[in-house]
C-alpha positions as CSV (number, residue, x, y, z in Angstrom):
1,M,93.0,78.3,110.7
2,N,92.9,81.7,109.0
3,I,96.5,82.6,108.0
4,H,96.9,86.4,107.9
5,P,97.5,87.6,104.3
6,L,100.4,89.7,105.5
7,R,102.0,87.0,107.6
8,K,104.7,86.1,105.0
9,L,105.6,89.8,104.8
10,I,106.1,90.0,108.6
11,Y,108.7,87.2,108.2
12,D,111.0,89.6,106.3
13,E,113.3,90.8,109.1
14,R,115.5,92.9,106.8
15,L,112.5,94.8,105.3
16,M,111.0,95.4,108.8
17,A,114.3,96.6,110.2
18,D,114.7,98.9,107.2
19,L,111.2,100.4,107.8
20,S,112.0,100.9,111.5
21,A,115.4,102.5,110.8
22,T,113.9,104.8,108.1
23,Y,110.7,105.9,109.8
24,G,111.0,105.0,113.5
25,T,108.5,103.3,115.6
26,P,105.6,103.2,116.2
27,S,104.6,103.5,112.5
28,Y,101.6,102.6,110.6
29,I,102.5,100.5,107.5
30,Y,100.0,100.0,104.7
31,V,100.5,97.4,101.9
32,R,99.5,98.6,98.4
33,D,98.8,95.2,96.9
34,Q,96.5,94.1,99.8
35,I,94.4,97.3,99.4
36,G,94.1,96.5,95.7
37,Q,93.0,92.9,96.2
38,N,90.4,94.0,98.7
39,I,88.7,96.7,96.6
40,N,88.9,94.5,93.5
41,R,87.3,91.6,95.2
42,L,84.4,93.8,96.4
43,H,84.0,95.5,93.0
44,K,84.0,92.2,91.1
45,A,81.3,90.7,93.3
46,L,79.1,93.8,92.9
47,D,79.6,94.0,89.2
48,T,78.8,90.3,88.8
49,H,75.5,90.4,90.6
50,F,74.1,94.0,90.4
51,N,73.2,96.0,87.4
52,K,73.8,99.3,89.1
53,F,76.0,99.9,92.2
54,H,78.2,102.6,93.8
55,I,81.0,102.1,96.3
56,C,81.4,104.9,98.8
57,Y,84.5,104.3,100.8
58,A,84.0,105.1,104.5
59,V,86.5,107.9,105.0
60,K,86.1,107.6,108.8
61,A,88.0,104.3,108.7
62,N,91.2,105.9,107.4
63,N,91.4,109.4,106.0
64,N,94.9,109.5,104.5
65,P,94.5,111.1,101.1
66,H,97.4,109.1,99.6
67,L,95.4,105.9,100.4
68,L,92.2,107.3,99.1
69,K,94.0,108.2,95.8
70,L,95.3,104.7,95.7
71,M,91.8,103.2,96.1
72,K,90.5,105.5,93.4
73,S,93.3,104.3,91.1
74,F,92.0,100.7,91.6
75,H,88.3,101.8,91.2
76,P,88.0,105.1,89.3
77,G,84.3,105.5,90.1
78,L,84.9,105.5,93.9
79,G,82.9,107.8,96.0
80,G,83.2,108.6,99.7
81,D,81.1,108.0,102.7
82,C,81.7,111.2,104.7
83,S,80.5,112.2,108.1
84,S,82.2,115.5,108.8
85,P,83.6,118.5,106.9
86,G,87.1,117.1,107.4
87,E,86.2,113.9,105.6
88,I,84.7,115.8,102.7
89,Y,88.1,117.7,102.6
90,A,90.1,114.5,102.6
91,A,88.0,112.9,99.8
92,N,88.2,116.1,97.7
93,W,92.0,116.3,98.2
94,A,92.2,112.7,97.0
95,G,90.3,113.6,93.8
96,I,87.0,112.0,94.8
97,D,84.2,114.2,93.4
98,P,81.9,115.5,96.2
99,E,78.9,114.7,94.0
100,D,79.9,111.0,94.3
101,C,80.0,111.3,98.1
102,L,77.3,110.5,100.6
103,Y,77.3,112.9,103.5
104,T,75.9,111.2,106.6
105,G,76.1,113.3,109.7
106,N,74.1,112.9,112.9
107,Y,72.8,115.8,115.0
108,E,74.3,117.9,112.2
109,S,75.1,121.6,112.8
110,E,74.0,124.2,110.2
111,P,77.7,124.9,109.2
112,D,78.2,121.2,108.5
113,L,75.0,120.9,106.4
114,M,75.9,124.1,104.6
115,L,79.3,122.8,103.5
116,A,77.8,119.5,102.3
117,L,75.2,121.3,100.4
118,E,77.7,123.8,98.8
119,K,80.0,120.9,97.8
120,G,77.1,119.0,96.1
121,C,77.3,115.9,98.3
122,Y,74.3,113.5,98.4
123,I,73.0,114.5,101.9
124,N,71.8,111.6,104.0
125,L,69.8,113.0,106.9
126,D,69.6,111.4,110.4
127,D,66.3,112.9,111.4
128,E,63.3,115.0,110.4
129,T,64.8,117.8,112.4
130,S,67.9,117.6,110.2
131,L,65.6,118.3,107.3
132,N,64.4,121.4,109.0
133,R,67.9,122.7,109.5
134,L,68.8,121.9,105.9
135,L,65.8,123.7,104.5
136,S,66.7,126.8,106.5
137,I,69.9,126.9,104.6
138,G,68.8,126.0,101.1
139,M,66.8,123.6,98.9
140,P,68.7,120.4,98.0
141,D,68.1,118.6,94.7
142,R,68.3,115.2,96.4
143,I,68.4,113.7,99.8
144,S,68.1,110.4,101.6
145,F,67.2,109.6,105.2
146,R,68.9,107.1,107.5
147,L,66.6,104.3,108.5
148,N,66.8,102.6,111.9
149,P,65.1,99.3,111.2
150,G,64.7,98.5,114.9
151,F,67.6,96.0,115.1
152,G,71.3,96.0,114.5
153,K,74.4,93.9,115.0
154,G,78.0,94.7,115.5
155,T,81.2,93.0,116.9
156,F,80.7,95.1,120.0
157,S,77.7,96.9,121.5
158,Q,79.5,100.2,120.9
159,I,79.5,99.7,117.1
160,T,75.9,98.4,116.8
161,T,74.4,101.4,115.0
162,A,70.7,100.5,114.8
163,G,68.1,99.3,117.2
164,E,66.5,100.8,120.3
165,N,69.9,101.8,121.9
166,A,71.4,103.4,118.9
167,K,71.6,107.1,118.5
168,F,71.4,106.9,114.7
169,G,68.6,107.0,112.2
170,I,64.8,107.4,111.9
171,P,62.7,104.6,113.4
172,A,61.0,102.5,110.8
173,E,57.5,103.6,112.0
174,K,58.4,107.2,111.3
175,I,60.3,106.9,108.0
176,V,57.2,107.3,105.7
177,N,56.4,110.6,107.4
178,A,59.9,111.9,107.0
179,Y,59.9,111.3,103.3
180,G,56.4,112.8,103.0
181,K,57.7,116.0,104.7
182,A,60.6,116.2,102.3
183,Q,58.3,115.6,99.3
184,K,55.9,118.4,100.4
185,A,59.0,120.7,100.7
186,G,59.6,120.2,97.0
187,I,62.4,117.6,97.0
188,N,61.9,115.1,94.2
189,N,65.0,112.9,94.1
190,F,65.5,110.4,96.9
191,G,67.7,107.6,98.2
192,L,67.5,105.6,101.4
193,Q,70.4,104.6,103.6
194,C,70.7,102.1,106.5
195,M,73.8,101.3,108.5
196,A,73.0,98.9,111.3
197,G,76.3,97.7,112.6
198,S,80.0,97.2,112.0
199,G,82.4,94.3,111.9
200,N,79.9,91.6,110.9
201,L,81.1,88.2,109.5
202,D,77.6,86.6,109.4
203,G,76.3,86.7,105.8
204,D,72.8,85.8,106.9
205,Y,72.7,89.1,108.9
206,F,73.2,91.2,105.8
207,I,70.4,89.3,104.0
208,E,68.0,89.9,107.0
209,L,69.0,93.6,106.9
210,L,68.4,94.0,103.2
211,K,65.0,92.4,103.5
212,A,64.1,94.9,106.3
213,I,65.4,97.8,104.2
214,I,63.4,96.8,101.1
215,Y,60.2,96.2,103.2
216,N,60.5,99.9,104.2
217,T,61.4,101.2,100.7
218,K,58.4,99.4,99.1
219,K,56.2,100.9,101.8
220,I,57.4,104.4,101.1
221,E,57.1,103.9,97.4
222,T,53.5,102.7,97.7
223,E,52.3,105.3,100.1
224,L,54.1,108.4,98.6
225,N,54.7,107.3,95.0
226,I,58.4,107.8,95.4
227,R,61.0,106.2,93.1
228,F,64.3,105.7,94.8
229,E,67.5,106.4,92.9
230,F,69.5,104.2,95.3
231,I,69.3,102.0,98.4
232,S,72.4,101.9,100.6
233,M,72.8,99.2,103.1
234,G,75.8,100.9,104.5
235,G,78.9,98.9,105.3
236,G,79.7,96.7,108.3
237,W,81.5,93.9,106.3
238,G,83.8,92.5,108.9
239,I,87.3,91.1,108.6
240,P,88.8,88.2,110.6
241,Y,90.7,89.6,113.6
242,K,91.4,86.1,115.0
243,N,92.9,83.0,113.4
244,E,89.7,81.0,113.9
245,E,87.4,83.6,112.1
246,T,86.5,83.2,108.5
247,A,86.4,86.0,105.9
248,L,83.2,86.8,104.1
249,D,82.8,85.4,100.7
250,F,81.8,88.5,98.8
251,D,80.8,86.7,95.6
252,Q,78.4,84.4,97.4
253,L,77.1,87.2,99.7
254,F,76.2,89.6,96.9
255,K,74.8,86.7,94.9
256,H,72.3,86.1,97.7
257,L,71.7,89.8,98.3
258,A,71.0,90.3,94.5
259,E,68.4,87.5,94.7
260,V,66.6,89.3,97.5
261,F,67.0,92.7,95.8
262,Y,65.7,91.7,92.4
263,Q,62.9,89.6,93.8
264,H,61.3,93.0,94.8
265,Y,62.7,95.1,91.9
266,E,62.2,92.7,89.0
267,N,63.0,95.2,86.3
268,R,66.8,95.4,86.7
269,E,67.1,98.4,84.4
270,S,64.7,100.6,86.4
271,A,65.6,99.2,89.8
272,P,67.4,101.5,92.3
273,A,71.2,101.2,92.4
274,L,72.7,99.4,95.4
275,W,75.2,101.7,97.3
276,V,77.6,100.3,99.8
277,E,79.9,102.0,102.3
278,P,82.9,99.7,103.0
279,G,85.6,100.7,105.4
280,K,87.6,98.0,107.2
281,S,86.8,95.4,104.5
282,I,89.0,97.5,102.2
283,I,91.7,98.9,104.5
284,G,91.5,96.9,107.7
285,N,93.8,94.0,107.0
286,S,96.0,96.1,104.7
287,G,97.7,98.0,107.6
288,F,99.7,97.0,110.6
289,I,101.6,98.9,113.3
290,L,105.4,98.4,113.5
291,T,106.3,98.8,117.2
292,Q,109.3,98.2,119.3
293,V,109.7,96.5,122.7
294,T,110.8,99.1,125.2
295,G,110.7,97.2,128.4
296,L,110.0,93.8,130.1
297,K,108.5,93.6,133.6
298,K,107.7,90.6,135.9
299,S,105.1,91.7,138.4
300,Y,101.8,89.9,139.3
301,K,101.7,89.4,135.6
302,N,104.3,89.4,132.8
303,Y,104.3,92.7,130.9
304,V,105.8,93.6,127.6
305,G,106.1,97.3,127.2
306,L,105.8,98.8,123.6
307,D,106.3,102.2,122.2
308,A,102.7,101.9,120.8
309,G,100.0,102.2,123.4
310,M,96.3,103.2,123.5
311,E,97.2,106.6,122.0
312,T,98.4,104.8,118.9
313,L,95.7,102.1,118.7
314,M,92.6,102.9,120.7
315,R,90.4,99.9,119.8
316,P,91.6,97.4,122.5
317,A,91.0,100.0,125.3
318,L,87.8,101.3,123.8
319,Y,86.1,98.0,122.8
320,G,88.3,95.2,124.2
321,A,89.1,94.6,120.5
322,Y,91.5,91.7,119.7
323,H,94.4,92.3,117.3
324,R,96.8,89.6,116.2
325,M,100.4,90.3,117.0
326,Y,103.6,88.8,115.6
327,K,107.2,89.0,116.5
328,I,109.1,90.1,113.5
329,G,110.9,87.3,111.7
330,K,110.4,83.5,111.9
331,T,110.0,82.9,115.6
332,A,110.1,80.1,118.0
333,E,107.0,78.6,119.7
334,N,105.0,80.6,122.2
335,N,106.6,80.2,125.6
336,G,104.6,82.4,128.0
337,S,101.6,84.6,128.6
338,Y,102.0,88.3,128.5
339,D,100.1,91.6,128.8
340,F,101.2,94.0,126.1
341,T,101.1,97.6,127.2
342,G,102.2,101.0,126.0
343,P,103.6,104.0,127.8
344,I,100.3,105.7,128.7
345,C,99.4,106.6,132.3
346,E,96.2,104.6,132.2
347,N,95.6,101.0,133.4
348,T,93.4,100.5,130.3
349,D,96.6,101.0,128.2
350,R,96.7,97.4,127.0
351,I,97.1,96.2,123.4
352,A,96.6,92.6,124.5
353,F,95.8,90.7,127.7
354,D,97.2,87.3,128.6
355,R,98.5,86.7,125.1
356,S,100.6,83.6,124.4
357,F,103.7,84.8,122.7
358,P,107.4,83.9,122.1
359,S,110.0,85.3,124.3
360,V,111.1,88.8,123.4
361,N,113.9,91.2,124.4
362,E,114.1,95.0,124.6
363,G,114.5,96.4,121.1
364,D,112.7,93.6,119.3
365,L,110.1,94.6,116.7
366,I,106.5,93.5,116.8
367,A,103.7,93.9,114.3
368,I,100.2,94.7,115.5
369,M,97.9,93.4,112.7
370,D,94.7,94.6,111.1
371,A,95.2,98.2,112.2
372,G,94.5,99.8,108.8
373,A,90.9,100.8,109.8
374,Y,90.1,102.9,112.9
375,G,93.8,102.8,113.8
376,Y,95.5,106.0,112.9
377,A,92.0,107.6,112.5
378,M,91.3,107.1,116.2
379,S,94.8,107.8,117.5
380,H,95.2,110.7,119.8
381,N,97.6,112.8,121.9
382,F,96.9,111.8,125.4
383,N,99.9,112.2,127.6
384,T,101.1,114.7,124.9
385,R,102.3,111.9,122.7
386,P,102.8,112.8,119.0
387,R,100.9,110.6,116.6
388,A,102.8,108.0,114.5
389,A,104.1,108.1,111.0
390,E,102.2,106.5,108.1
391,V,104.0,104.6,105.4
392,L,102.9,103.0,102.1
393,L,104.7,99.7,101.2
394,D,104.8,98.6,97.6
395,G,106.7,95.3,97.4
396,T,110.0,96.3,99.0
397,D,109.7,100.0,98.0
398,H,108.2,102.4,100.6
399,Q,107.3,106.0,101.0
400,L,106.2,108.3,103.8
401,I,102.6,109.3,103.4
402,R,102.2,111.2,106.7
403,R,105.2,112.4,108.7
404,R,105.4,111.6,112.4
405,E,103.9,114.4,114.5
406,T,106.2,116.4,116.7
407,I,105.6,117.9,120.1
408,E,105.8,121.3,118.5
409,D,102.9,120.2,116.2
410,I,100.7,119.5,119.1
411,F,101.1,123.0,120.5
412,S,101.1,124.8,117.1
413,G,97.6,126.2,117.7
414,C,98.5,127.7,121.1
415,G,100.4,130.7,119.8
416,V,97.5,133.1,119.9
């Protein structure tokens, strides 16, 4: 059984009550030490097994600049994986040099490409037509293309980002032509990127993916005499969302990946660098939502109403994603089955279906776990609900890192 690393923290009723009283509910709570442990574990595995590597944190997972600054304090060489001008802005605000960032758009507009070019990001293009738009703006010193290897894997079909049904990347059979076109345009510095899916806990999948990536890089190198500066296999490292799931062993995973990598690039000094773009593996299990029970209802099912619904955490409604939930404090055994719902006027507004849980009363506090990634970042204002506060927890010390939105904030752009 996989015990959640923050489970002991959730036992602390006094601390959770203090957070609730200070910041209100629902609030996103992030745990400093867990973020540090996650990024240090990844860095150590890469540093042990690869001569050259670069970590580009996936800003899309959580864009709070305070958290990005914290990550950079743990790993000063941190770059950003950015997919919009707003994510470049967040990375820059946090002190991450845009030149250390990979900009990966898709169906990019000219203004988006212009900003990435002006900031000096390493531009990763989704298609040959993206190259046409970029060249109409200016000549980049360096680019990469996003490879679609023809297969992908993700926790849900919606986050499988390669294969025949994915909107991303250049098919493997067209990738040589794309690099040839860039080469003829006068570009001389190249990387290659591939992101094929998210939330994976199967180490063998990443080995299969790297083999497919290297097959294509070697083909490009042979046919076009290109030497790659880096090869990025994206992110997609999953975290356990359920008790029965097992976390990836990064040391063993990158050991096996290095064996594959250096089998094909035998000279370690001249080999391309390995770039990775982790998101949830750094921030996912570091954050939880502190929410309060607002109502109990016995209907055809038993319902527990929370002040956090699909506007606060979209993943369950969007994907059917599972998030562990704990009643704050040391609780009794589960005594019933409940649907947990929020206040949103949609029947898809469920955080959990048929969840075994201890009895609760109105006013009780509940923690929704593993909400650090794609939690606040995907929250929204449906039903004109202001977004939650974000709080950083360091031991028993805490600070507000994004204030709770107000109704006035939602309408601040309307006074035109």
